[in-house]
N, C-alpha and C positions, 0 to 999 in steps of 0.2 A: 513517431512516439507521440502519444496521447496522454495528456494528464486531464483529469478534471478534480474540480474542488468549487466550494461556494464560500468556504470561510476566509478570514482575515488573520494576517499574522497577529499573535500575541507575544506578549514578553516571555510567556510559560513556554511557548513552542521553541525557543532559541536553545535551550539544553538538549532536545533531542530530534531537532530537524535543521535542514540545511538552510536556514535563514539567518540574516544580519539584523543587528539592532537598528539600522537605518532602514529596514524593511517593515519594522513595527506599524501596522494599519493598514499595509499593501493588501490586496487580494491574494492569497496563498499561490493559486494557478498561474498567475502572471509573475510573481517575483520567482517562481520555481523555474518558469520558463527563462527569464531572464538569467537565472544561476546556471542553468544548462549551457545556455550560449555562452556564457563565460568560459566555460570548460572546453566546449565544442562548437563554435560557430557554425559548423555545417551540419549539425543534426537538425532533422525538421522535426519542430514541436508544434502540436495542434493543441492548444489549451481552450477548455471549457469551464466558463465560471457558472457552474449548475449543481444543483443539490440532486443528485442520481436517483431516478425512479426505474423499475425494472424495464420499460421500453426504451428509456433513455440508454441503458447498459446494452441493450440488444443492438440499437442504431448506432451508437457510436463506437462500440469495440468490434463490431461484426467483422471488421477486415484485419484486425490485429491476431498476430500468431499467439500471443500470450496476453492473458489479463493478470494484474497484479493489484491486489487488493490491499490498501493502507489505511482502513478507516480506525478510527477510536472506538466509535460507538458499536455495541454488539448487535444491535438492532440492524444497522447499516451493513454490517458483515453478513449477517443472516440472510438479508435481500440479495446480496450480489452473489452469494453462494446458491441461493435457491433459484435465482434467475439463470446464472450460468450453468447449472446441472440441469435445469429442465428445458429452458430454449437455447442452449448453446452446448451442448453434452460433448461436443467432439473438441472444443476450446479449451486448452489447458487454463486452470486458474490457480494461481499462487496467491494463498492467504497466510495472514500471521493472526495466530489463536493463541492466546496465553502470554502476553509480553508485559503484564505488569508487575510491578515491584522491583525487588533485586535479588542478587545471587542466586543460588541454586542451578547454577549453569548446565549441570548433569541432566535435568529434566527438560532441556530444550532440545528439541528434534525436528526432523522433517519426515513426515507419513504421507504417503500417496493412496488414494482411493480413487481408481479409474482416471480422470483428468483433473482431479482435485489434489493439490499438493498442500500440506497444511505444516507450517512452521511455527515453532514455539512449544510451549508445556501444554496446551490445550486445555489448562485448568485456572490461570490466574486472570480473572477479569479486572478490568480498569475499574477504580472505584476513587472515592475520595480519600480513602485509607489505604489505597492501594494503587498510587498513581502510574503513568507510564514514564519509567525512567530511561536516560539515554543509554547506559549500558546494556539492558535487555530488549530495548527497542531497536538498538543498534545491531546486536547479535541476530536478532529475527530478522531486520532489514536485509542483512548482509548474506543471510540463509536464503532470503527470498530473491535475491539478487543471482547467486549461486545457482540456484534451482531453475531459474529463468535460462541462465546461459547454458545449462545442462540440456535444457530441452530444446533449446534452439540449435545448439551446436551438434548435439546428437539428431536432429533430425535433417 
């Protein structure tokens, strides 16, 4: 498993991400690696403390069976989608689009376009007035995980 992130854990992350209070201030990528090892110490986790750029995506994820996007910012989502579709078109990419806010569960779905799998409602962008809250983020993250399992187990 390869994980990448450049951010540090903030108190606001605790409501929707799998970190703990004592990890506030730590690098997300290394704290997540520690948390994965607490669940299963036999998993091989490679953690990169990096803000991804297109060439990084190609180099870091070229041997992965599936890429999973979990960015908050729309421009980062767009960058990984464009890079994967143009430079790695045979690599499945599972993305979350439209996770902000609350309620409206029936609008959340998974849509497949070639090797791009979009989980979410595809319309609600994260903003100051429409933040990413744990219920919708969790629903979409679980849909992404289920989609990855479907891809891997059907191949």
